MISEFI-655334 format. One record per residue (C-alpha): residue number from 1; chain; z, y, x. Coordinates in nm, 2 decimals, decimal comma. Each point is the difference from the previous one (the first is absolute). Layout:
// MISEFI-655334
TIFI	pos	unit	up	north	east
TIFI	NUM	A	Z	Y	X
...
This chain:
// MISEFI-655334
TIFI	pos	unit	up	north	east
TIFI	1	A	2,31	1,40	0,36
TIFI	2	A	-0,29	0,10	0,22
TIFI	3	A	-0,19	-0,31	-0,10
TIFI	4	A	0,07	0,06	-0,37
TIFI	5	A	-0,11	0,37	0,05
TIFI	6	A	-0,32	-0,11	0,17
TIFI	7	A	-0,09	-0,25	-0,28
TIFI	8	A	0,08	0,27	-0,27
TIFI	9	A	-0,21	0,25	0,19
TIFI	10	A	-0,29	-0,23	0,01
TIFI	11	A	0,03	-0,08	-0,37
TIFI	12	A	0,03	0,37	-0,09
TIFI	13	A	-0,31	0,09	0,21
TIFI	14	A	-0,21	-0,27	-0,16
TIFI	15	A	0,12	0,10	-0,35
TIFI	16	A	-0,06	0,38	0,05
TIFI	17	A	-0,35	-0,06	0,16
TIFI	18	A	-0,10	-0,23	-0,27
TIFI	19	A	0,12	0,21	-0,28
TIFI	20	A	-0,34	0,15	-0,09
TIFI	21	A	-0,13	-0,35	-0,05
TIFI	22	A	0,30	-0,10	-0,20
TIFI	23	A	-0,03	0,31	-0,22
TIFI	24	A	-0,37	-0,05	-0,05
TIFI	25	A	-0,01	-0,38	-0,08
TIFI	26	A	0,36	-0,10	-0,09
TIFI	27	A	0,06	-0,36	-0,04
TIFI	28	A	-0,37	-0,07	-0,06
TIFI	29	A	-0,04	0,02	0,37
TIFI	30	A	0,16	-0,34	0,03
TIFI	31	A	-0,22	-0,19	-0,24
TIFI	32	A	-0,33	0,20	0,02
TIFI	33	A	-0,28	-0,20	0,18
TIFI	34	A	-0,24	0,29	0,08
TIFI	35	A	0,00	0,15	0,34
TIFI	36	A	-0,25	0,29	0,01
TIFI	37	A	0,07	0,28	0,27
TIFI	38	A	-0,31	0,18	-0,11
TIFI	39	A	0,13	0,07	-0,36
TIFI	40	A	0,37	-0,02	0,11
TIFI	41	A	0,08	-0,29	-0,23
TIFI	42	A	0,25	-0,23	0,18
TIFI	43	A	0,17	-0,32	-0,09
TIFI	44	A	0,20	-0,23	0,22
TIFI	45	A	-0,03	-0,33	-0,19
TIFI	46	A	-0,28	-0,15	0,22
TIFI	47	A	0,21	0,07	0,32
TIFI	48	A	0,33	-0,14	-0,16
TIFI	49	A	-0,20	-0,30	-0,10
TIFI	50	A	-0,14	-0,06	0,35
TIFI	51	A	0,35	0,04	0,15
TIFI	52	A	0,16	-0,24	-0,23
TIFI	53	A	-0,29	-0,26	0,03
TIFI	54	A	-0,01	0,00	0,38
TIFI	55	A	0,38	-0,01	0,02
TIFI	56	A	0,01	-0,30	-0,24
TIFI	57	A	-0,27	-0,19	0,20
TIFI	58	A	0,20	0,07	0,32
TIFI	59	A	0,33	-0,13	-0,15
TIFI	60	A	-0,19	-0,30	-0,14
TIFI	61	A	-0,11	-0,09	0,35
TIFI	62	A	0,29	0,12	0,21
TIFI	63	A	0,31	-0,13	-0,20
TIFI	64	A	-0,08	-0,37	0,05
TIFI	65	A	-0,10	0,04	0,36
TIFI	66	A	0,29	0,23	0,09
TIFI	67	A	0,27	-0,20	-0,19
TIFI	68	A	-0,13	-0,33	0,14
TIFI	69	A	0,01	0,14	0,35
TIFI	70	A	0,35	0,14	-0,04
TIFI	71	A	0,13	-0,33	-0,13
TIFI	72	A	-0,16	-0,19	0,29
TIFI	73	A	0,14	0,25	0,26
TIFI	74	A	0,35	0,00	-0,15
TIFI	75	A	0,05	-0,37	-0,06
TIFI	76	A	-0,27	-0,22	0,15
TIFI	77	A	-0,15	0,15	0,31
TIFI	78	A	0,15	-0,10	0,35
TIFI	79	A	0,18	0,28	0,18
TIFI	80	A	-0,28	0,08	0,24
TIFI	81	A	-0,25	0,04	-0,28
TIFI	82	A	0,23	0,22	-0,20
TIFI	83	A	0,02	0,27	0,26
TIFI	84	A	-0,37	-0,01	0,10
TIFI	85	A	-0,13	0,00	-0,36
TIFI	86	A	0,25	0,26	-0,11
TIFI	87	A	-0,12	0,22	0,28
TIFI	88	A	-0,37	-0,04	-0,10
TIFI	89	A	0,09	0,08	-0,36
TIFI	90	A	0,17	0,32	0,10
TIFI	91	A	-0,30	0,09	0,22
TIFI	92	A	-0,22	-0,02	-0,32
TIFI	93	A	0,22	0,27	-0,16
TIFI	94	A	-0,05	0,22	0,30
TIFI	95	A	-0,38	0,01	0,00
TIFI	96	A	-0,13	0,34	-0,13
TIFI	97	A	-0,17	-0,02	-0,33
TIFI	98	A	-0,33	0,14	0,13
TIFI	99	A	-0,02	-0,30	0,23
TIFI	100	A	0,02	-0,22	-0,30
TIFI	101	A	-0,27	0,21	-0,16
TIFI	102	A	-0,23	-0,03	0,30
TIFI	103	A	0,06	-0,37	0,01
TIFI	104	A	-0,08	-0,02	-0,38
TIFI	105	A	-0,33	0,20	0,04
TIFI	106	A	-0,13	-0,22	0,29
TIFI	107	A	0,14	-0,34	-0,08
TIFI	108	A	0,14	-0,03	-0,36
TIFI	109	A	-0,28	0,18	-0,18
TIFI	110	A	-0,29	-0,20	0,15
TIFI	111	A	0,20	-0,32	-0,06
TIFI	112	A	0,07	0,09	-0,36
TIFI	113	A	-0,36	0,12	-0,07
TIFI	114	A	-0,18	-0,30	0,17
TIFI	115	A	0,24	-0,29	-0,07
TIFI	116	A	0,31	0,05	-0,21
TIFI	117	A	-0,13	0,20	-0,30
TIFI	118	A	-0,32	-0,21	-0,04
TIFI	119	A	0,22	-0,31	0,00
TIFI	120	A	0,24	0,15	-0,26
TIFI	121	A	-0,29	0,11	-0,21
TIFI	122	A	-0,16	-0,34	0,01
TIFI	123	A	0,32	-0,20	-0,08
TIFI	124	A	0,19	0,24	-0,22
TIFI	125	A	-0,26	0,23	-0,12
TIFI	126	A	0,07	-0,08	-0,37
TIFI	127	A	0,31	0,22	0,04
TIFI	128	A	-0,04	0,37	-0,03
TIFI	129	A	0,21	0,04	0,32
TIFI	130	A	-0,28	-0,15	0,22
TIFI	131	A	-0,31	0,14	-0,15
TIFI	132	A	-0,24	0,26	0,14
TIFI	133	A	-0,19	0,06	0,33
TIFI	134	A	0,17	-0,09	0,33
TIFI	135	A	0,04	0,34	0,18
TIFI	136	A	0,27	-0,12	0,23
TIFI	137	A	0,21	0,31	-0,07
TIFI	138	A	0,20	0,02	-0,32
TIFI	139	A	0,34	-0,08	-0,16
TIFI	140	A	0,02	-0,35	0,14
TIFI	141	A	-0,07	0,10	0,36
TIFI	142	A	0,26	0,29	-0,03
TIFI	143	A	0,25	-0,24	-0,15
TIFI	144	A	-0,05	-0,24	0,29
TIFI	145	A	0,06	0,28	0,26
TIFI	146	A	0,31	0,10	-0,18
TIFI	147	A	0,12	-0,36	-0,01
TIFI	148	A	-0,03	-0,02	0,37
TIFI	149	A	0,19	0,32	0,05
TIFI	150	A	0,29	-0,08	-0,24
TIFI	151	A	0,06	-0,36	0,11
TIFI	152	A	0,23	0,11	0,30
TIFI	153	A	0,22	0,20	-0,25
TIFI	154	A	0,04	-0,30	-0,23
TIFI	155	A	0,07	-0,24	0,30
TIFI	156	A	0,25	0,22	0,16
TIFI	157	A	0,21	0,08	-0,31
TIFI	158	A	-0,02	-0,35	-0,14
TIFI	159	A	0,10	-0,15	0,32
TIFI	160	A	0,30	0,22	0,03
TIFI	161	A	0,10	-0,07	-0,36
TIFI	162	A	-0,02	-0,37	0,06
TIFI	163	A	0,20	0,02	0,32
TIFI	164	A	0,26	0,22	-0,19
TIFI	165	A	0,09	-0,29	-0,24
TIFI	166	A	0,35	-0,12	0,09
TIFI	167	A	0,00	-0,33	0,19
TIFI	168	A	0,26	-0,14	-0,24
TIFI	169	A	-0,27	-0,01	-0,27
TIFI	170	A	-0,24	-0,20	0,21
TIFI	171	A	0,28	-0,24	0,12
TIFI	172	A	0,10	-0,06	-0,37
TIFI	173	A	-0,35	-0,08	-0,10
TIFI	174	A	-0,05	-0,24	0,29
TIFI	175	A	0,34	-0,16	-0,08
TIFI	176	A	-0,11	-0,11	-0,35
TIFI	177	A	-0,31	-0,17	0,15
TIFI	178	A	-0,28	0,26	-0,05
TIFI	179	A	-0,30	0,00	0,23
TIFI	180	A	-0,07	0,31	0,22
TIFI	181	A	-0,27	0,12	-0,25
TIFI	182	A	0,22	-0,06	-0,30
TIFI	183	A	0,27	0,20	0,16
TIFI	184	A	-0,25	0,28	0,08
TIFI	185	A	-0,15	0,00	-0,35
TIFI	186	A	0,32	-0,04	-0,21
TIFI	187	A	0,26	0,18	0,21
TIFI	188	A	-0,14	0,23	0,27
TIFI	189	A	-0,29	0,15	-0,19
TIFI	190	A	0,20	0,02	-0,32
TIFI	191	A	0,28	0,19	0,18
TIFI	192	A	-0,24	0,24	0,18
TIFI	193	A	-0,26	0,05	-0,27
TIFI	194	A	0,10	0,36	-0,06
TIFI	195	A	-0,03	0,09	0,36
TIFI	196	A	-0,33	-0,18	0,03
TIFI	197	A	-0,14	0,18	-0,31
TIFI	198	A	0,13	0,32	0,16
TIFI	199	A	-0,20	-0,08	0,32
TIFI	200	A	-0,30	-0,06	-0,22
TIFI	201	A	0,04	0,32	-0,18
TIFI	202	A	0,04	0,18	0,33
TIFI	203	A	-0,33	-0,15	0,12
TIFI	204	A	-0,16	0,11	-0,33
TIFI	205	A	0,11	0,36	0,07
TIFI	206	A	-0,18	-0,03	0,34
TIFI	207	A	-0,31	-0,14	-0,18
TIFI	208	A	-0,01	0,28	-0,26
TIFI	209	A	0,02	0,27	0,26
TIFI	210	A	-0,23	-0,14	0,26
TIFI	211	A	-0,29	0,24	0,07
TIFI	212	A	-0,23	-0,04	0,30
TIFI	213	A	-0,08	-0,37	0,00
TIFI	214	A	-0,05	0,00	-0,37
TIFI	215	A	-0,23	0,31	0,01
TIFI	216	A	-0,22	-0,18	0,26
TIFI	217	A	-0,03	-0,32	-0,20
TIFI	218	A	0,02	0,06	-0,37
TIFI	219	A	-0,34	0,17	-0,04
TIFI	220	A	0,11	0,34	-0,15
TIFI	221	A	-0,16	0,00	-0,34
TIFI	222	A	0,15	0,14	-0,31
TIFI	223	A	-0,01	-0,31	-0,23
TIFI	224	A	0,22	-0,23	-0,20
TIFI	225	A	-0,16	-0,34	0,02
TIFI	226	A	0,15	-0,34	-0,08
TIFI	227	A	-0,19	-0,15	0,30
TIFI	228	A	0,19	-0,02	0,33
TIFI	229	A	-0,33	0,04	0,17
TIFI	230	A	-0,05	0,35	-0,12
TIFI	231	A	0,06	0,31	0,21
TIFI	232	A	0,28	0,22	-0,11
TIFI	233	A	0,26	0,26	0,10
TIFI	234	A	0,38	0,03	0,03
TIFI	235	A	0,22	0,30	-0,04
TIFI	236	A	0,05	0,02	0,37
TIFI	237	A	-0,37	-0,05	0,10
TIFI	238	A	-0,13	0,26	-0,24
TIFI	239	A	0,24	0,26	0,14
TIFI	240	A	-0,10	-0,09	0,36
TIFI	241	A	-0,37	0,01	-0,09
TIFI	242	A	-0,03	0,31	-0,22
TIFI	243	A	0,29	0,23	0,11
TIFI	244	A	-0,22	0,19	0,25
TIFI	245	A	-0,28	0,03	-0,26
TIFI	246	A	0,21	0,16	-0,27
TIFI	247	A	-0,18	0,32	-0,06
TIFI	248	A	0,20	0,13	-0,30
TIFI	249	A	0,37	0,06	-0,06
TIFI	250	A	0,00	-0,25	-0,30
TIFI	251	A	-0,18	-0,26	0,21
TIFI	252	A	0,26	0,03	0,27
TIFI	253	A	0,28	0,01	-0,25
TIFI	254	A	-0,13	-0,34	-0,16
TIFI	255	A	0,01	-0,16	0,33
TIFI	256	A	0,35	0,12	0,08
TIFI	257	A	0,11	-0,13	-0,35
TIFI	258	A	-0,12	-0,35	0,10
TIFI	259	A	0,20	0,04	0,32
TIFI	260	A	0,30	0,09	-0,23
TIFI	261	A	-0,06	-0,32	-0,21
TIFI	262	A	-0,02	-0,20	0,32
TIFI	263	A	0,32	0,16	0,14
TIFI	264	A	0,20	-0,08	-0,32
TIFI	265	A	-0,12	-0,35	-0,01
TIFI	266	A	0,08	-0,06	0,37
TIFI	267	A	0,35	0,14	-0,04
TIFI	268	A	0,07	-0,21	-0,31
TIFI	269	A	-0,13	-0,32	0,16
TIFI	270	A	0,19	0,06	0,33
TIFI	271	A	0,33	0,08	-0,18
TIFI	272	A	-0,04	-0,32	-0,21
TIFI	273	A	-0,06	-0,21	0,31
TIFI	274	A	0,30	0,14	0,19
TIFI	275	A	0,23	-0,06	-0,30
TIFI	276	A	-0,11	-0,37	-0,02
TIFI	277	A	0,04	-0,05	0,37
TIFI	278	A	0,34	0,17	0,00
TIFI	279	A	0,12	-0,22	-0,28
TIFI	280	A	-0,07	-0,31	0,21
TIFI	281	A	0,15	0,12	0,32
TIFI	282	A	0,32	0,13	-0,17
TIFI	283	A	0,03	-0,33	-0,19
TIFI	284	A	-0,03	-0,18	0,33
TIFI	285	A	0,27	0,21	0,16
TIFI	286	A	0,24	-0,06	-0,29
TIFI	287	A	-0,05	-0,38	0,01
TIFI	288	A	0,05	0,01	0,39
TIFI	289	A	0,33	0,18	-0,04
TIFI	290	A	0,11	-0,24	-0,27
TIFI	291	A	-0,10	-0,31	0,22
């Protein structure tokens, strides 16, 4: 009850503090693109766009890497490697986000500016995604940082889901002559796909709410560009950057309303992930009891 009360109190505080902005702009706050503190004209669409784009780029990179690592650790890796690699993956999740941000500033941004972005522009420059000047910072760099940060969540959850598949399923698959990969693809992943998707959604929730590392890498520019090289903003980064500079009540209220949007999205994403993971674990327990 205390946990529920705390969550409800946070939601009510955000709603009441953002009420002046809600009353002034209504639903147009979500789809307006202008952000002008001087004339107090605020719209959250560029920040929602930046949040969704960087999170999508992060998932596009992290899901294949994380799921492949989980499959290898659960079914293919020798025992000594499983323990050591699993420990290293868990250590990645324990690193503070500001450390990722510092690494991004001093290592990733120069690498992107001098090598990766020029190469992508030269080879794939005919696509709008890879056009524009190579700043080093931008949506692509922020997405890569987020991918590195959420890989441990995908690996940990996916590995646990794979290990939760009842052994009788694997034995039945091997008994009819399937290879290890065929059993993994057709039986194990099919059985645990809801839990794996839940882990991916849980990682998405982490990516959506990440603040410090993204703020240091994304470039902090209010824009909606199709190019991944373009600097941008996310909901979390604009709050971190401009909260101390909010000179008027409406300006502060608009920032808090973006926090309210982020809070609602995070709650919905985490509930969906937990439900999917719970469905797999409960199914596994039922099958174990029947067996």
